[in-house]
Every structure is written in structure tokens, then in C-alpha cells.
N, C-alpha and C positions, 0 to 999 in steps of 0.2 A: 509794443510801444512802451517807452520809459517816461517817468516823470522825475523832475528834480526840484529841490528847494534851494533857492539862491538868496543870499542876503546881500543887499547893496545899500550904499549910502542914499538917503532920501534925495539929496541934491542931484544924483545921477539917474534917478528913476526914468525920466523921460528919454534920456539918451539910450538907456538899456532897452526900454520897450521898443523904441524905434529900430534899434539894431536887431532885436529878436524878430520883429515884423518883417524885416528885410530878408530873413532866411526862409527859403521856400520849404524847408523840411520841418519848421516849427508849426505844429498843428493848433496849439491853443496856448494863450497867455492868460493866466488867471491870478489875481492877487489873493493870497490866503492870509487870513488873520493869524497873528502870533498866538492869540489866546483862544485856542480851540476848545478848551475845557471851561465851561461856565463857572462863575464864582461860587454859585450855590453847591455845585458838585465838589469843588475843591474844599469847601467848608465841611461838607459831609465826611469826606475822607480824613480831613484834619481832626474832626471831632472823634471819629472812630479810632484814629491812631492815639489820640489822647486817652480815650477810654481804655484801650489795650495797655497803654503805658501804666495807667493807674490801677488796672485790674488784670495783671498778667495771667492769673489763674482762670480767667474767662476764655482763654484761647487754648487751642490744641497745638501740640508740637508736630511739625510736618513729618519728622522721622517716625513718630508714633503712628500717625495716620497712614503713612506709606507702608509700614509693617503690617498694619491691619488689612490694607488692601491686597497685599501679597498673599495673605493666608487664604 
């Protein structure tokens, strides 16, 4: 089974839903929020990125890590 994400105009929502309901092969219609990542999680990531930007020496270079893993 496949799932799709479709963006439509708000004013056309009811028409679209009715059209989808009329198709016998459509198994489920579910509205999904655009904001799947909570704001507090976004803030944590942004804070970490800022820290890395201000303290680049605190991070490891991926190429160096990759080389160590290959040894």
C-alpha cells in the first residue's frame, strides 16, 4: 500500500475529501499536521547548532571519524 502527501487550497478541502471518498480504492483519509516537529525540539536543535558554530573545536570531523572506524 502507498501513502501520499498532497497540498491543496483550504477553500477546496471539502471538494477534495468528497472526491477521495468516492474512489473505492482509497482506504484511509487522514489530515496530517504540517508541524510534525514540536517547537521545543526545534529549539534544542537550534541551540546545539549555535553552540557548534561558536565552539567548532567541540566537534569531530566526519572524515576523521570515518578513518578511525575503518582501522
